[in-house]
TORKOL-4160 file (C-alpha; in steps of 0.2 Angstrom, whole numbers, padded with zeros to 4 digits, m for minus):
283
<pt num="1" X="0000" Y="0000" Z="0001"/>
<pt num="2" X="0014" Y="0013" Z="0004"/>
<pt num="3" X="0023" Y="0008" Z="m0011"/>
<pt num="4" X="0006" Y="0012" Z="m0023"/>
<pt num="5" X="0005" Y="0028" Z="m0011"/>
<pt num="6" X="0021" Y="0035" Z="m0016"/>
<pt num="7" X="0020" Y="0028" Z="m0036"/>
<pt num="8" X="0005" Y="0040" Z="m0036"/>
<pt num="9" X="0011" Y="0055" Z="m0027"/>
<pt num="10" X="0022" Y="0069" Z="m0036"/>
<pt num="11" X="0039" Y="0068" Z="m0033"/>
<pt num="12" X="0038" Y="0087" Z="m0026"/>
<pt num="13" X="0027" Y="0083" Z="m0016"/>
<pt num="14" X="0038" Y="0069" Z="m0010"/>
<pt num="15" X="0050" Y="0079" Z="m0008"/>
<pt num="16" X="0040" Y="0093" Z="0004"/>
<pt num="17" X="0031" Y="0078" Z="0015"/>
<pt num="18" X="0050" Y="0073" Z="0018"/>
<pt num="19" X="0056" Y="0090" Z="0022"/>
<pt num="20" X="0041" Y="0090" Z="0035"/>
<pt num="21" X="0048" Y="0074" Z="0042"/>
<pt num="22" X="0065" Y="0079" Z="0044"/>
<pt num="23" X="0060" Y="0096" Z="0052"/>
<pt num="24" X="0048" Y="0085" Z="0066"/>
<pt num="25" X="0064" Y="0072" Z="0067"/>
<pt num="26" X="0078" Y="0086" Z="0069"/>
<pt num="27" X="0085" Y="0075" Z="0053"/>
<pt num="28" X="0098" Y="0079" Z="0038"/>
<pt num="29" X="0089" Y="0070" Z="0022"/>
<pt num="30" X="0107" Y="0071" Z="0015"/>
<pt num="31" X="0125" Y="0078" Z="0013"/>
<pt num="32" X="0141" Y="0077" Z="0002"/>
<pt num="33" X="0157" Y="0080" Z="0007"/>
<pt num="34" X="0174" Y="0081" Z="m0003"/>
<pt num="35" X="0190" Y="0072" Z="0003"/>
<pt num="36" X="0198" Y="0081" Z="m0011"/>
<pt num="37" X="0194" Y="0096" Z="m0023"/>
<pt num="38" X="0206" Y="0088" Z="m0037"/>
<pt num="39" X="0202" Y="0075" Z="m0048"/>
<pt num="40" X="0213" Y="0061" Z="m0059"/>
<pt num="41" X="0200" Y="0064" Z="m0073"/>
<pt num="42" X="0198" Y="0080" Z="m0083"/>
<pt num="43" X="0179" Y="0080" Z="m0087"/>
<pt num="44" X="0173" Y="0094" Z="m0096"/>
<pt num="45" X="0159" Y="0104" Z="m0088"/>
<pt num="46" X="0161" Y="0096" Z="m0069"/>
<pt num="47" X="0150" Y="0105" Z="m0057"/>
<pt num="48" X="0161" Y="0103" Z="m0045"/>
<pt num="49" X="0175" Y="0113" Z="m0053"/>
<pt num="50" X="0186" Y="0098" Z="m0052"/>
<pt num="51" X="0195" Y="0101" Z="m0066"/>
<pt num="52" X="0200" Y="0119" Z="m0064"/>
<pt num="53" X="0206" Y="0113" Z="m0045"/>
<pt num="54" X="0223" Y="0113" Z="m0039"/>
<pt num="55" X="0227" Y="0097" Z="m0028"/>
<pt num="56" X="0217" Y="0101" Z="m0012"/>
<pt num="57" X="0214" Y="0087" Z="0003"/>
<pt num="58" X="0202" Y="0089" Z="0017"/>
<pt num="59" X="0210" Y="0088" Z="0033"/>
<pt num="60" X="0203" Y="0074" Z="0045"/>
<pt num="61" X="0204" Y="0084" Z="0059"/>
<pt num="62" X="0191" Y="0099" Z="0053"/>
<pt num="63" X="0181" Y="0087" Z="0045"/>
<pt num="64" X="0179" Y="0077" Z="0063"/>
<pt num="65" X="0174" Y="0091" Z="0071"/>
<pt num="66" X="0162" Y="0097" Z="0059"/>
<pt num="67" X="0154" Y="0081" Z="0059"/>
<pt num="68" X="0152" Y="0077" Z="0077"/>
<pt num="69" X="0145" Y="0095" Z="0078"/>
<pt num="70" X="0133" Y="0090" Z="0066"/>
<pt num="71" X="0128" Y="0074" Z="0075"/>
<pt num="72" X="0126" Y="0087" Z="0092"/>
<pt num="73" X="0113" Y="0096" Z="0080"/>
<pt num="74" X="0104" Y="0083" Z="0070"/>
<pt num="75" X="0098" Y="0066" Z="0077"/>
<pt num="76" X="0103" Y="0060" Z="0061"/>
<pt num="77" X="0108" Y="0060" Z="0044"/>
<pt num="78" X="0100" Y="0049" Z="0030"/>
<pt num="79" X="0112" Y="0048" Z="0018"/>
<pt num="80" X="0132" Y="0053" Z="0019"/>
<pt num="81" X="0140" Y="0052" Z="0002"/>
<pt num="82" X="0159" Y="0056" Z="0003"/>
<pt num="83" X="0168" Y="0060" Z="m0014"/>
<pt num="84" X="0177" Y="0074" Z="m0026"/>
<pt num="85" X="0185" Y="0076" Z="m0036"/>
<pt num="86" X="0192" Y="0058" Z="m0034"/>
<pt num="87" X="0191" Y="0054" Z="m0013"/>
<pt num="88" X="0202" Y="0039" Z="m0017"/>
<pt num="89" X="0217" Y="0052" Z="m0019"/>
<pt num="90" X="0217" Y="0055" Z="m0002"/>
<pt num="91" X="0231" Y="0048" Z="0007"/>
<pt num="92" X="0218" Y="0041" Z="0021"/>
<pt num="93" X="0199" Y="0038" Z="0016"/>
<pt num="94" X="0197" Y="0025" Z="0028"/>
<pt num="95" X="0196" Y="0039" Z="0043"/>
<pt num="96" X="0186" Y="0048" Z="0033"/>
<pt num="97" X="0175" Y="0034" Z="0033"/>
<pt num="98" X="0175" Y="0028" Z="0050"/>
<pt num="99" X="0172" Y="0047" Z="0058"/>
<pt num="100" X="0157" Y="0046" Z="0048"/>
<pt num="101" X="0150" Y="0030" Z="0053"/>
<pt num="102" X="0154" Y="0037" Z="0073"/>
<pt num="103" X="0147" Y="0053" Z="0071"/>
<pt num="104" X="0128" Y="0046" Z="0063"/>
<pt num="105" X="0127" Y="0026" Z="0067"/>
<pt num="106" X="0111" Y="0027" Z="0059"/>
<pt num="107" X="0117" Y="0038" Z="0042"/>
<pt num="108" X="0118" Y="0028" Z="0026"/>
<pt num="109" X="0136" Y="0031" Z="0020"/>
<pt num="110" X="0142" Y="0031" Z="0002"/>
<pt num="111" X="0159" Y="0033" Z="m0005"/>
<pt num="112" X="0159" Y="0040" Z="m0021"/>
<pt num="113" X="0172" Y="0034" Z="m0035"/>
<pt num="114" X="0177" Y="0034" Z="m0052"/>
<pt num="115" X="0183" Y="0017" Z="m0050"/>
<pt num="116" X="0201" Y="0019" Z="m0057"/>
<pt num="117" X="0210" Y="0021" Z="m0040"/>
<pt num="118" X="0199" Y="0005" Z="m0032"/>
<pt num="119" X="0214" Y="m0010" Z="m0037"/>
<pt num="120" X="0225" Y="0000" Z="m0026"/>
<pt num="121" X="0216" Y="0006" Z="m0013"/>
<pt num="122" X="0224" Y="0001" Z="0003"/>
<pt num="123" X="0218" Y="m0015" Z="0013"/>
<pt num="124" X="0212" Y="m0002" Z="0028"/>
<pt num="125" X="0200" Y="0007" Z="0016"/>
<pt num="126" X="0191" Y="m0011" Z="0013"/>
<pt num="127" X="0191" Y="m0014" Z="0030"/>
<pt num="128" X="0184" Y="0002" Z="0034"/>
<pt num="129" X="0169" Y="m0001" Z="0022"/>
<pt num="130" X="0165" Y="m0017" Z="0029"/>
<pt num="131" X="0166" Y="m0013" Z="0046"/>
<pt num="132" X="0156" Y="0004" Z="0045"/>
<pt num="133" X="0142" Y="m0004" Z="0030"/>
<pt num="134" X="0149" Y="0010" Z="0019"/>
<pt num="135" X="0142" Y="0005" Z="0000"/>
<pt num="136" X="0152" Y="0011" Z="m0016"/>
<pt num="137" X="0144" Y="0021" Z="m0031"/>
<pt num="138" X="0155" Y="0020" Z="m0046"/>
<pt num="139" X="0153" Y="0034" Z="m0058"/>
<pt num="140" X="0155" Y="0024" Z="m0073"/>
<pt num="141" X="0163" Y="0036" Z="m0090"/>
<pt num="142" X="0164" Y="0028" Z="m0106"/>
<pt num="143" X="0184" Y="0024" Z="m0106"/>
<pt num="144" X="0182" Y="0012" Z="m0092"/>
<pt num="145" X="0164" Y="0003" Z="m0096"/>
<pt num="146" X="0175" Y="m0011" Z="m0100"/>
<pt num="147" X="0184" Y="m0013" Z="m0083"/>
<pt num="148" X="0165" Y="m0010" Z="m0075"/>
<pt num="149" X="0164" Y="m0031" Z="m0072"/>
<pt num="150" X="0183" Y="m0033" Z="m0062"/>
<pt num="151" X="0177" Y="m0019" Z="m0051"/>
<pt num="152" X="0162" Y="m0026" Z="m0047"/>
<pt num="153" X="0170" Y="m0043" Z="m0044"/>
<pt num="154" X="0184" Y="m0033" Z="m0033"/>
<pt num="155" X="0171" Y="m0026" Z="m0022"/>
<pt num="156" X="0164" Y="m0044" Z="m0020"/>
<pt num="157" X="0178" Y="m0051" Z="m0015"/>
<pt num="158" X="0184" Y="m0039" Z="m0002"/>
<pt num="159" X="0165" Y="m0039" Z="0004"/>
<pt num="160" X="0158" Y="m0021" Z="0002"/>
<pt num="161" X="0140" Y="m0017" Z="m0007"/>
<pt num="162" X="0142" Y="m0008" Z="m0025"/>
<pt num="163" X="0131" Y="0001" Z="m0037"/>
<pt num="164" X="0139" Y="0006" Z="m0052"/>
<pt num="165" X="0130" Y="0025" Z="m0058"/>
<pt num="166" X="0131" Y="0026" Z="m0077"/>
<pt num="167" X="0133" Y="0043" Z="m0085"/>
<pt num="168" X="0125" Y="0034" Z="m0103"/>
<pt num="169" X="0140" Y="0045" Z="m0109"/>
<pt num="170" X="0133" Y="0063" Z="m0106"/>
<pt num="171" X="0135" Y="0078" Z="m0097"/>
<pt num="172" X="0123" Y="0094" Z="m0093"/>
<pt num="173" X="0129" Y="0110" Z="m0093"/>
<pt num="174" X="0119" Y="0119" Z="m0081"/>
<pt num="175" X="0126" Y="0137" Z="m0079"/>
<pt num="176" X="0117" Y="0153" Z="m0086"/>
<pt num="177" X="0131" Y="0164" Z="m0090"/>
<pt num="178" X="0120" Y="0179" Z="m0090"/>
<pt num="179" X="0115" Y="0176" Z="m0071"/>
<pt num="180" X="0098" Y="0183" Z="m0076"/>
<pt num="181" X="0086" Y="0164" Z="m0070"/>
<pt num="182" X="0073" Y="0168" Z="m0059"/>
<pt num="183" X="0082" Y="0160" Z="m0044"/>
<pt num="184" X="0066" Y="0151" Z="m0035"/>
<pt num="185" X="0062" Y="0143" Z="m0052"/>
<pt num="186" X="0081" Y="0137" Z="m0053"/>
<pt num="187" X="0081" Y="0131" Z="m0037"/>
<pt num="188" X="0065" Y="0120" Z="m0039"/>
<pt num="189" X="0072" Y="0111" Z="m0053"/>
<pt num="190" X="0087" Y="0109" Z="m0045"/>
<pt num="191" X="0079" Y="0103" Z="m0030"/>
<pt num="192" X="0069" Y="0090" Z="m0040"/>
<pt num="193" X="0086" Y="0084" Z="m0049"/>
<pt num="194" X="0097" Y="0086" Z="m0036"/>
<pt num="195" X="0096" Y="0094" Z="m0018"/>
<pt num="196" X="0112" Y="0091" Z="m0013"/>
<pt num="197" X="0118" Y="0100" Z="0003"/>
<pt num="198" X="0138" Y="0103" Z="0006"/>
<pt num="199" X="0149" Y="0102" Z="0021"/>
<pt num="200" X="0164" Y="0111" Z="0018"/>
<pt num="201" X="0175" Y="0118" Z="0033"/>
<pt num="202" X="0163" Y="0120" Z="0047"/>
<pt num="203" X="0149" Y="0127" Z="0034"/>
<pt num="204" X="0133" Y="0118" Z="0026"/>
<pt num="205" X="0130" Y="0126" Z="0009"/>
<pt num="206" X="0115" Y="0121" Z="m0002"/>
<pt num="207" X="0126" Y="0113" Z="m0017"/>
<pt num="208" X="0145" Y="0113" Z="m0019"/>
<pt num="209" X="0142" Y="0123" Z="m0035"/>
<pt num="210" X="0140" Y="0139" Z="m0025"/>
<pt num="211" X="0153" Y="0132" Z="m0011"/>
<pt num="212" X="0167" Y="0132" Z="m0026"/>
<pt num="213" X="0163" Y="0144" Z="m0038"/>
<pt num="214" X="0177" Y="0155" Z="m0033"/>
<pt num="215" X="0188" Y="0142" Z="m0042"/>
<pt num="216" X="0177" Y="0149" Z="m0058"/>
<pt num="217" X="0179" Y="0166" Z="m0056"/>
<pt num="218" X="0196" Y="0165" Z="m0053"/>
<pt num="219" X="0202" Y="0156" Z="m0067"/>
<pt num="220" X="0188" Y="0167" Z="m0080"/>
<pt num="221" X="0189" Y="0184" Z="m0072"/>
<pt num="222" X="0169" Y="0178" Z="m0068"/>
<pt num="223" X="0158" Y="0185" Z="m0058"/>
<pt num="224" X="0146" Y="0171" Z="m0053"/>
<pt num="225" X="0138" Y="0174" Z="m0036"/>
<pt num="226" X="0145" Y="0161" Z="m0023"/>
<pt num="227" X="0136" Y="0157" Z="m0007"/>
<pt num="228" X="0145" Y="0154" Z="0011"/>
<pt num="229" X="0133" Y="0144" Z="0019"/>
<pt num="230" X="0129" Y="0142" Z="0033"/>
<pt num="231" X="0141" Y="0141" Z="0050"/>
<pt num="232" X="0137" Y="0125" Z="0060"/>
<pt num="233" X="0146" Y="0132" Z="0074"/>
<pt num="234" X="0135" Y="0145" Z="0079"/>
<pt num="235" X="0129" Y="0147" Z="0094"/>
<pt num="236" X="0110" Y="0149" Z="0088"/>
<pt num="237" X="0110" Y="0137" Z="0075"/>
<pt num="238" X="0098" Y="0124" Z="0075"/>
<pt num="239" X="0093" Y="0108" Z="0064"/>
<pt num="240" X="0076" Y="0119" Z="0060"/>
<pt num="241" X="0088" Y="0133" Z="0054"/>
<pt num="242" X="0097" Y="0121" Z="0045"/>
<pt num="243" X="0084" Y="0113" Z="0035"/>
<pt num="244" X="0074" Y="0132" Z="0033"/>
<pt num="245" X="0092" Y="0138" Z="0025"/>
<pt num="246" X="0093" Y="0123" Z="0013"/>
<pt num="247" X="0075" Y="0124" Z="0006"/>
<pt num="248" X="0077" Y="0144" Z="0004"/>
<pt num="249" X="0083" Y="0148" Z="m0016"/>
<pt num="250" X="0103" Y="0159" Z="m0013"/>
<pt num="251" X="0108" Y="0171" Z="m0027"/>
<pt num="252" X="0119" Y="0158" Z="m0034"/>
<pt num="253" X="0104" Y="0150" Z="m0040"/>
<pt num="254" X="0102" Y="0167" Z="m0055"/>
<pt num="255" X="0118" Y="0158" Z="m0063"/>
<pt num="256" X="0110" Y="0140" Z="m0063"/>
<pt num="257" X="0100" Y="0137" Z="m0078"/>
<pt num="258" X="0081" Y="0132" Z="m0077"/>
<pt num="259" X="0084" Y="0121" Z="m0094"/>
<pt num="260" X="0102" Y="0113" Z="m0098"/>
<pt num="261" X="0113" Y="0109" Z="m0114"/>
<pt num="262" X="0117" Y="0090" Z="m0115"/>
<pt num="263" X="0134" Y="0086" Z="m0125"/>
<pt num="264" X="0142" Y="0070" Z="m0126"/>
<pt num="265" X="0155" Y="0065" Z="m0110"/>
<pt num="266" X="0174" Y="0070" Z="m0115"/>
<pt num="267" X="0189" Y="0074" Z="m0105"/>
<pt num="268" X="0201" Y="0087" Z="m0109"/>
<pt num="269" X="0216" Y="0082" Z="m0115"/>
<pt num="270" X="0234" Y="0086" Z="m0106"/>
<pt num="271" X="0239" Y="0105" Z="m0108"/>
<pt num="272" X="0223" Y="0107" Z="m0118"/>
<pt num="273" X="0214" Y="0125" Z="m0113"/>
<pt num="274" X="0197" Y="0122" Z="m0101"/>
<pt num="275" X="0185" Y="0134" Z="m0109"/>
<pt num="276" X="0173" Y="0143" Z="m0099"/>
<pt num="277" X="0160" Y="0139" Z="m0111"/>
<pt num="278" X="0160" Y="0122" Z="m0106"/>
<pt num="279" X="0148" Y="0126" Z="m0091"/>
<pt num="280" X="0135" Y="0137" Z="m0099"/>
<pt num="281" X="0119" Y="0130" Z="m0107"/>
<pt num="282" X="0118" Y="0143" Z="m0118"/>
<pt num="283" X="0134" Y="0156" Z="m0124"/>
C-alpha cells in the first residue's frame, strides 16, 4: 500500500513531505563532503569544478570536528556521500569513512569514486568500508565501461556493496552565463533533480557549485555569485534553521540554467585549455 501511495504522489510533493518529516525529527536527509577537490579525470563541464582545482585535500581534524558538531545538531543524517574530485586520491580515506559512521550510526554511507584507483585501494580502506557498512557508488565514464565487471568482482571479493552509476556518456551544462535566471524556479528545478547539501570547513552550503564557484571566477575573471553557507558553529544554529536555509533559494541560483544543454562526455586532454563555455547552457 505504501508503495502504491508513493507511486501516485508527485515527486515534488514527496520531497516536501520528506522535508516536513526531517524538520519534525531534527534530521538532515542528505549531505555531501569532499575528500579532495581535484580529480584524476578532467571531465568537461564538471559541476564541482574539479577539472580546474589545484590539488586540495580535506583535513581530517576539521572534518571530524564538523561531523561531531553536526551530530550535536541532528539526530541523524540519512545519507552521507563521501566524494570529490576523486576521494581515493586522499592518503587516508578510511578515517573519513570511520568518522562518518561514529558520528551517525544510523546513516547510509556511500563512498563515490570513478573506480580507476579501486585496484590500488589499501586493505585499511576495504576494512573500514566493511566494518562501517559503507557502500561504493562508482560513477562509470565511457572509457572505463569494460572495467566495470572487474571492479564489481573486486568489491564482491572484499565484501563491500557496490552500485554502478552510469553517466550514459553525457554531461549537462547547468550554468546561465547571464546570471538572470528566476532564482526560485532554478532552485525548484535543482531540488527536483539534485538537492545536494554540501559540508565544507564548518559550513553547510546549498550545493557544491555555490561553495566552489570562486575557482571558476578566479580562472576566468567571472563574477558568478557564490554563497558562504551556514556556520554550523554558530551558537544559535539548529536543525530547523539549517533545514530552512537549505529550502531557500540563494543568489547563486540566478546563475543556474532552467534548461540544460547536454553534450557527449569527454575529458580535456593534457595541456588543452579548459573553456569557460563548457559549463554554460547557453553562450
